[in-house]
C-alpha positions in Angstrom: 29.3 11.1 16.7 29.6 7.5 15.3 26.3 7.4 13.4 27.7 8.7 10.1 30.8 6.5 9.9 28.8 3.4 10.9 26.0 4.2 8.4 28.6 4.8 5.6 30.3 1.5 6.4 26.9 -0.4 6.4 26.0 1.1 2.9 29.5 0.3 1.6 29.1 -3.3 2.9 25.8 -3.7 1.1 27.3 -2.3 -2.1 30.2 -4.8 -1.8 27.8 -7.8 -1.2 25.6 -6.7 -4.2 28.7 -6.3 -6.4 30.0 -9.8 -5.5 26.6 -11.3 -6.4 26.6 -9.6 -9.8 30.4 -10.1 -10.4 30.9 -6.3 -10.7 33.5 -3.9 -9.3 32.1 -2.3 -6.1 33.8 1.0 -7.0 31.6 1.2 -10.1 28.4 1.2 -8.0 26.8 4.4 -6.9 26.7 5.3 -3.2 23.8 7.6 -3.8 21.8 5.0 -5.8 22.5 2.5 -3.0 21.1 4.9 -0.4 18.1 5.6 -2.5 17.4 1.8 -2.9 17.8 1.3 0.9 15.4 4.1 1.6 12.8 2.5 -0.7 13.0 -1.0 0.7 13.8 -0.5 4.4 10.2 0.3 5.4 9.3 -3.2 4.1 11.5 -4.8 6.7 9.8 -3.1 9.6 8.4 -5.7 12.0 10.0 -8.6 10.2 11.1 -11.5 12.4 14.7 -12.7 12.2 13.7 -15.8 10.3 11.9 -13.7 7.7 14.9 -11.4 7.0 16.6 -13.8 4.6 13.5 -13.9 2.4 13.2 -10.1 2.6 16.9 -9.7 1.6 16.5 -12.1 -1.3 13.6 -10.0 -2.5 15.6 -6.7 -2.6 15.9 -5.1 -6.0 18.7 -6.6 -8.1 
C-alpha cells in the first residue's frame, strides 16, 4: 500500500538533489528520465558496503 508513495518520494528527492547540484529547477527535470537513470545504475550498487556508497553516488550520471 505504501510502496508507490514512498518510491515516488524517493525519486523526487533524488531529482531535487540532482537539481540543486546543477543549479536547475527540479520541476524542469523529467520523472520518467530519472526513473530510467535509476534503473540503469541501481544494479551497480548491489552488494556495496555503506562506506562505498558515497563513491558510488558520486559516480552516478550527471
